[in-house]
C-alpha positions as CSV (number, residue, x, y, z in Angstrom):
1,M,133.5,69.1,220.6
2,T,130.1,67.6,219.7
3,D,130.7,63.8,220.1
4,G,128.9,63.3,223.4
5,A,130.9,63.3,226.6
6,R,133.6,66.0,226.9
7,K,137.1,64.7,226.8
8,R,139.0,65.2,230.1
9,I,142.6,66.5,230.2
10,L,144.9,66.8,233.2
11,I,147.5,69.6,233.1
12,V,150.5,68.9,235.3
13,D,152.7,72.0,235.6
14,D,154.0,74.0,238.5
15,A,153.6,77.4,236.8
16,A,150.1,78.9,237.4
17,L,150.4,81.1,234.3
18,V,151.1,78.1,232.1
19,R,148.2,76.1,233.5
20,T,145.9,79.1,232.9
21,Y,147.2,79.5,229.3
22,Y,146.7,75.8,228.6
23,R,143.3,75.7,230.3
24,S,142.1,78.6,228.2
25,A,143.1,77.0,224.9
26,L,141.6,73.6,225.9
27,E,138.3,74.8,227.3
28,A,137.8,77.0,224.2
29,R,138.0,73.7,222.2
30,G,135.4,72.0,224.5
31,F,137.7,70.0,226.7
32,E,137.1,69.6,230.5
33,V,140.3,70.5,232.3
34,E,141.8,69.5,235.7
35,E,145.1,70.8,237.1
36,A,147.9,69.5,239.2
37,L,150.9,71.5,240.6
38,N,153.5,68.7,240.3
39,G,153.9,65.1,239.3
40,L,153.0,63.8,242.7
41,E,149.7,65.6,242.7
42,G,149.2,64.7,239.1
43,L,149.7,61.0,239.8
44,D,147.3,61.1,242.7
45,K,144.6,62.7,240.5
46,I,145.2,60.3,237.5
47,L,144.8,57.3,239.8
48,L,141.5,58.6,241.3
49,Q,139.8,60.1,238.2
50,S,139.4,59.3,234.6
51,F,141.3,61.4,232.0
52,D,141.7,61.1,228.2
53,L,145.1,62.9,228.1
54,A,147.7,64.3,230.4
55,I,149.9,67.3,229.5
56,V,153.0,67.2,231.7
57,D,155.9,69.6,232.3
58,I,159.3,68.2,233.0
59,N,160.8,70.6,235.5
60,M,158.7,70.6,238.6
61,P,159.2,70.4,242.4
62,Q,158.4,67.2,244.4
63,M,158.1,65.0,241.4
64,D,159.3,66.0,237.9
65,G,157.7,65.0,234.7
66,F,160.1,62.1,234.0
67,T,159.5,60.5,237.4
68,F,155.7,61.0,236.9
69,L,155.9,59.3,233.5
70,R,157.9,56.3,234.8
71,A,155.5,55.9,237.8
72,L,152.5,56.2,235.5
73,R,153.8,53.7,233.0
74,S,154.8,51.2,235.7
75,K,151.3,50.8,237.0
76,E,149.5,47.7,236.0
77,L,146.2,49.6,235.7
78,P,144.3,50.9,232.7
79,V,145.5,54.4,233.5
80,S,149.0,53.5,232.6
81,A,148.0,53.7,228.9
82,I,146.8,57.3,229.0
83,P,148.4,59.4,226.3
84,V,150.9,61.9,227.7
85,L,152.1,65.1,226.0
86,V,155.3,66.4,227.5
87,T,155.9,70.1,227.4
88,S,159.3,71.7,228.3
89,T,161.6,74.6,227.5
90,E,164.3,72.0,227.1
91,A,164.7,71.5,223.3
92,G,167.6,69.2,222.9
93,P,167.3,65.8,221.2
94,Q,168.5,64.2,224.5
95,D,165.6,65.8,226.3
96,M,163.1,64.4,223.7
97,A,164.7,61.0,223.8
98,A,164.6,61.0,227.6
99,A,160.9,61.8,227.5
100,R,160.2,59.1,225.0
101,S,162.2,56.6,227.1
102,A,160.1,57.5,230.2
103,G,156.9,56.9,228.3
104,A,155.8,60.2,226.6
105,N,153.7,59.9,223.5
106,Y,154.8,63.3,222.2
107,Y,157.1,66.2,223.1
108,L,156.3,69.9,222.6
109,V,158.8,72.7,223.2
110,K,157.6,75.8,225.1
111,P,156.3,78.3,224.2
112,I,153.4,76.5,222.6
113,K,150.7,78.3,220.6
114,Q,147.3,77.7,222.0
115,E,145.9,76.5,218.6
116,A,148.7,73.9,218.3
117,L,148.1,72.7,221.9
118,A,144.4,72.3,221.3
119,E,145.0,70.5,218.0
120,Y,147.4,68.0,219.5
121,A,145.0,67.4,222.4
122,A,142.2,66.7,220.0
123,I,144.3,64.3,218.0
124,F,145.4,62.3,221.2
125,C,141.9,62.3,222.6
126,G,140.3,61.1,219.3
127,A,138.4,64.4,219.0
128,H,140.2,65.7,215.9
129,R,137.9,67.6,213.5
């Protein structure tokens, strides 16, 4: 990424292996990455820091991805418009519809190839080559 400031991405997922996998793909593409273990921690971070994109799992303890999305989208702050990619092992049309209804911009079914994740991130951050 060569367009000045690095784009910042927040990964919200309770699985350390998934966070590491996503981080590796995104940092290789030039993104700056921050992590959160669940939706509650993710919401705290997104309210205190500036991010260009959030990548959010659905099934997490304390606050799941749907609750995170509804809370984020309900805020009357500029952060409520941040693009959110939802990632999940749930692949049914009802899952995708529920994510869209909660405020997701896009839905990716796990497992996700690193190249695809980085490309979607670039598109949503306006850093597409």
